[in-house]
C-alpha positions in Angstrom: 117.6 -20.8 -50.5 118.9 -17.3 -49.6 116.3 -14.6 -49.3 116.3 -11.6 -51.5 117.1 -8.3 -49.9 115.3 -5.0 -50.6 118.2 -3.8 -52.7 118.4 -6.9 -54.8 114.7 -6.8 -55.5 114.7 -3.1 -56.4 117.7 -3.8 -58.7 115.9 -6.8 -60.3 112.9 -4.6 -60.9 114.9 -1.8 -62.5 116.6 -4.3 -64.8 113.2 -5.7 -65.7 111.8 -2.2 -66.5 114.9 -1.2 -68.4 114.9 -4.3 -70.6 111.1 -4.0 -71.3 111.6 -0.4 -72.1 114.2 -1.3 -74.7 112.0 -4.1 -76.0 109.0 -1.7 -76.3 111.1 0.9 -78.1 112.5 -1.7 -80.6 109.2 -3.4 -81.3 107.1 -0.2 -81.0 104.6 -1.9 -78.7 104.1 -0.4 -75.2 102.4 -3.5 -73.8 105.9 -4.7 -72.7 106.2 -1.7 -70.3 102.7 -2.4 -68.8 103.6 -6.1 -68.3 106.9 -5.1 -66.7 105.1 -2.8 -64.2 102.6 -5.6 -63.4 105.4 -8.1 -62.9 107.4 -5.6 -60.8 104.4 -5.1 -58.5 103.8 -8.8 -58.2 107.4 -9.2 -57.0 106.4 -7.1 -54.0 103.0 -8.6 -53.5 104.4 -12.2 -53.5 107.7 -11.4 -51.7 107.3 -8.2 -49.6 110.7 -6.9 -48.7 111.5 -3.6 -47.0 114.6 -1.6 -46.1 116.3 -2.4 -42.8 115.5 1.1 -41.5 111.8 0.3 -41.7 112.3 -2.2 -38.8 112.9 0.8 -36.5 109.8 2.7 -37.6 107.2 0.0 -38.2 106.6 -3.5 -37.0 107.6 -6.3 -39.3 103.9 -7.0 -40.2 103.4 -3.3 -40.9 106.4 -3.0 -43.1 105.3 -6.0 -45.1 101.8 -4.5 -45.5 103.4 -1.3 -46.8 105.6 -3.2 -49.3 102.5 -5.1 -50.5 100.6 -1.9 -51.0 103.5 -0.4 -53.0 103.3 -3.6 -55.1 99.6 -3.0 -55.7 100.3 0.6 -56.7 102.9 -0.7 -59.3 100.3 -3.1 -60.6 97.8 -0.3 -60.9 100.3 1.8 -62.9 100.7 -1.1 -65.3 97.0 -1.6 -65.7 95.9 2.1 -65.9 98.8 3.9 -67.7 99.2 3.9 -71.5 102.8 4.3 -72.3 103.2 5.9 -75.7 106.2 4.3 -77.5 
């Protein structure tokens, strides 16, 4: 199976957030946005990808740790924030 790249994972996350935003607006329920942020964060926690330029600045393990921390921040946004729709 071909590995996802950073760009593909970012694009998939944006599609997920956009679709959940439309769903939340149509159904007048903001829980969909919170769930989308949590799923988006889980994408980076489970499969930590990073841009190619990060290889020159950080080691591979360091870049993966940063990607996982960014995923945890996205999960925190989904758990803490109340989106008013």
